[in-house]
N, C-alpha and C positions, 0 to 999 in steps of 0.2 A: 467594084470587087474584082473584075477581071484584070484591071490595071495593077491592083495590089498583088493578086496571086500570080500574075504574069512576070513579076520581078523575081529573079533568083535570089536577090539580096533579102527580100521580104520573106520568101520561103525559108531561107536559112535562119532568119531571126525567129520565125514562128517555131521552127523545129529545134532550135538551140536549147531551150530549157529542158525539153523531154530528152534530147540526146545527152545533155549534161547529166541528168538524173540517171539515165540508163548506164552511162559510162561509170558514174560514181558508185552506183549500187549493184551493178552486175559485172561489167567488163573488168574494172579495176580489182575487185575482190578475187575474181577468178585468176587473173595474172599474179596477184599477190600470193595466192595459195600455191601456185606452181613455183614461185620464188622461194617461199618458206619451205617447200618440199626438199630443197637442196641445202637447207640450213639445219644446224643442230642448236635448238633453242627450246626454252620452256615458255616463251612468250613474254617473259619479264626481263631476264638478264640479256646481255648482248649475245647476238647470234654468232655462230661459227660455221663457216662453209664446210659442208659435209659431203659434197659431191653426190655420188649415187648411193651412198651408204644407207640412206633411209629407204630407198626403193629396194636395195639388196636385202635389207632386214625384213621388209614387208613380205618378200617372196620366199625368203629362206625359212621364216618362222610360219608355222601352220595356222595361226589364229586368223589371218586375213582370208585365206582360202575357205576356212570353215564359215566365217561370217558372210563372205561373198556368196557362197552357195545358198545359204539360208535366205539372203536378201533376194537373190534371183528366183528362188522358190516362191517367196512371197509375191514377187512381181508376176510370175506365171499364174499363181493362184488368184491374184487380183484380176488378171486379164480374163481368165475363164470364169471365175466365181462371181465377178462383179459386172464386167462389161457384157458378157454373153447372157448371164442371168438377168441383168437389168434390161437388156434389149427384149428378151422374151416376155418379161413382166410388163414392159411398156406396150408391147403388141397386144397382150391380153387385156390391159387396162383400156386401150382404145376401143375395144369391143363391148365395153360395159355401158350402161345407161349414164347420162350426163350427171345425174345427182350422185350416183355411186362413184363416178370418176372424181368428182370434187372431194368426196370423203377420202378416197385413197391418195389423191395428190397431197392432201394435208397430212395424212398419216405417214407418207413416205418421207416428209421433210422433218418429222419430229426428232429422229436420231441426229440428223445433221445440224440441227439448231443447237444441240448440246455440245459442250466442249469435249474434246477427246480425252482430257483428264478425268472429267466426270464420267464419261463412258467407260473408261478403264476401271475406275473405282466400282462402277456398277457391275461390270463383268467379274471383278475380283470376288464380289459377294456371290456370284453364280458359280464360280470355279472352286471356291474354298473347299478344302478337303473335309473339314469337320462339319461346318454348318452351311455349306454352299447349297444353293437351290438345286443345282444339277444332281448332286449326290442324294439330296433329300427326295427328289423326284424318282430316282432309281430305287431308293428304299420303298417308296410308296407303291411302285409298280412291281415290287418283289424282284428287282433286277440288281440286287446288291453285289452280285459277282462282277458287274461292270464298273463298279465304283473304283476311282483311282485318284491320285494326286495330279490333277489335270495340268497344272503349270510346272510340274517337276518331273513328269513322266516323259521319257525320251520319245515315245510314240505320239504323244498328244500335245506337247508344249507348244510347238510352232504352229500347229493347226489351230489351237485355241487362241493364240495371239492373232493369227490371220483372220479368224472369224470376227474378232472385235473390230478390226479395221474395215472388214467387208460390211458388217452390219451398220457401221457409221456412215459410209459414203454410198451405199447401194441406192438410197433414195434419190440422191442427186443424179446418178446415172440414169435411173428410170425416168426422171422428169425431163432430162435433156433429150433423151430419145423420144419420149412421149411428145414433146414440143415439136420435134422434127417431123414425126409422123402426122401430127395434126396440121402441120403447115403444107402438106401435100394437097394440091387442089382436088376437090371432090370429083371434078369432072373426069379425072384420070380413072378413078375407081368405077365411075358409072360407065365409062366407055369399055373398061375391061369386063365388067359384068355383062354388058350387052353382047360382047364377043364370047361369052361363056366361060370366062376365067373363074376358077374357084379361089378360096381364101389363100391357099398356099402359093398358087401361081401369082396372085396379086402381090403377095408379100415378097416373093422372090424377084419378080420382074419390074415392079413399080416402087413399092415402099422401100425396100433395102437399097436399091441404087440411088434413090433420091435422098435417103438419110445416111448415105455412106460417110460423108464428111463429119457428121455429128457423131456417128458410131466410132469413127476413127479418132476423133477428139477424146471421146470417153475412154477408148482403149489406151491412148497415150497418157491421159491423166491417171488412170488406175494403175497402169504398169509402172510408171515412174513413182507414183505414190506408194505402191507396194515395195518397190526397190529401196525407197528412202524411208521406210518404216522406222520410227523412233519413239514417239510419245507413249504409245501403249506399252512398248517394251520397257521403257524407263519406269513407268508408273507401276507396271504389273510384276516384272521379274528382274529389272536391272541387268538384263542379259543372262541371268543365271537360271537355275543353279549351275555353277561353273560357267561354261560358255554355251550352254544348251540352247538358249534363245538369243545369242549374240548376233545382231545384225551389223551391217557395215556402218550405219549411222551411230549405233551404240558404241561400236569399236572406236570410231573417230572421236566421240565424246570422251570415252574412257582414256584414250591415249593423250588427249589434249588437256583434260582437266583433272583426271585422277592420277595419271602417271607423269604429268608435266613434260610430255614429249610432243610438243607442238609441231616440230619439224616432221616427225614420223606420222603424226595425225594428218598433216597437210599432204604428205605423200600418198596416204590412203585416199584422202579426199580427191586428189588430182586423178588417181586411177579411176575412182568412181565417176568423176565427170566424163572421162573418156568413154567409160562403159555406157553411160547414159546417152552419149552421142551415138554410139554404135546401136543401142536399142532403138533410138528414135529413127535412125537410118533404116533399120530392118523393118520397122512398122511402116514407114513411108514407102518402102519398096514393095512390101506385101499388099498394102492397100493403096495402090496407085490411082490417081484421078483418071477416069476415063469418061469419054462423052457418052451420055445416056441417049439412046435413040428410041423413038416411039413410032 
């Protein structure tokens, strides 16, 4: 085995299939997006070189800025609403009895097992203006003054869409953090308790530092997932009414397949890729790896 792995030729042969798949499915499409961003094409007819016209159109017309701010808002909401809330629930779950923990671990996964399309249809029946569960509950508790058209009201539309995605993936975040907490050696907690540390001190100086990489992964997944929100918007509102719930992903879809402006769509997609890189860089900077001392 050492002779096989010691040869650079063998290492290259072993890595070649995975590298080829990565280049074909990830690297090449990204470069092709940037190429099409400089073309005027509908994806079917021959393309025409457009230079910077697509980018100029993106920034001069206001629809991209509107969709981009909504997507960034969803990313921030996902970070605080899912990553932080999921971490808190995971800490609380670890303090329960083992039998109750098993019940909650199963319950957390139920939404994530379902398709996001099914989840969106489920929440449509909750938000519906006439026969939706939410408005019916408000009637039942004599709070009819709070009733509204949840998915067409400017104040509530994006929040309602964000709650759907949050409800769907919250369980996965909880279980990831829960697994990290349970992986911390029990001897660390016993030593801290002997030294007189309380629950908050143990959580701050032992659990959180040792689970930082898992929490960081959850933050990255949820932030990028919020920024790339598409399925629930497509199923529930189609970006409407008007552009009220239009996200960047929905805008890319609309320009490419509804308006047949693939070049403009790729220009928006390329900007989104660069924004994603910046977001990841900021998260990595804020949550830097540091050596944990005991």
